N, C-alpha and C positions, 0 to 999 in steps of 0.2 A: 847280542847278550854280553853284558859286562862281567858276569861271574865266570870264574873258572869252573870246570866240572867238579873239582873237589869242594869248592865253596857251595855250589848248587846242592850237592848231596849232604854236606855238613849241615846246611840250613834245614834239611829234611830229616836230620837225625842219623845219617849214615856216613860211614867212612868209605872212601873209594880207594881201591888198590887194583893193580894190574898183574896179570900173569900171562905168560906166553907158553903155548902148547906146541909140541911136535906134531907132525902129521899122524903118527901112531896114537898119540894121546887124543887128538881130535877124533880120529876114527873110533876109538873106544867110546867116547862120549856120544857121538852122533849115531853110531850103529846101535847103541843101546836106546837112545832117546827117540830116534826117528827111523831106525832100520836101514840107514844108509850103507852102501858099499863104499869101498875106497874110490871107485870111479865116480860115484855120486858126490862124495866129499871133494874130490879134486875139481869137479865141475863147479861146485859152489864156492870153493876157494878162488878159482879163476874168475868167476863172475862177480866176486866181492860180496855175495850174500852172507857169507860167514868169513871169519878171519882167525888167525892163530892167537891174536891178543884178546884176552877176556878182561872186561871191566867188571870187577867184583864189588858188591856192596856189603859192608859189615854193619849189622844192626847193633844197637847198644847192648842187647842181651847176648851177643856173641855169634848169633846166627849169620852165616855168610850166604848171600845170594850170588852164587857163582855164575859167571857168564851172563850177567844182566845185560851187557852189551858186548858185541864182538866186532872186530875189525882187523885190518892189516897193520894198524898202528894204535898206540894208546889214544891219540886224539880221535881217531875214527871209532874206536870202541866206546870211549866216553860220550861222544856225540850220539851214538846209537842208544846208549844207556839213558841219556837224558831224554831222547825222543820217546823211548819206551815208557819211561816214568811219566812223561806228560800224557801219553795216550792212556795208560792204565790208571793214573791218578787224577786225570783231568787238570793237570797243572799247566 
């Protein structure tokens, strides 16, 4: 792919920004969303299925889609966000 993740999402009308969460912040998110314990979170961080870096999409109306992609790095989070977009939007 020749586009950067920022270009990819800009073309689709969204801004791309990144944020990094501490383990406690991640636990608050995932315990509420999925009922994970700290042990479950640590396991998923270790296996790479989630990461502390969130790729967040901002819509023109100001709505933010937080953690649209997650990863250990910005590149990994952006890649996951692009794959998710493709799967959900058929892109």
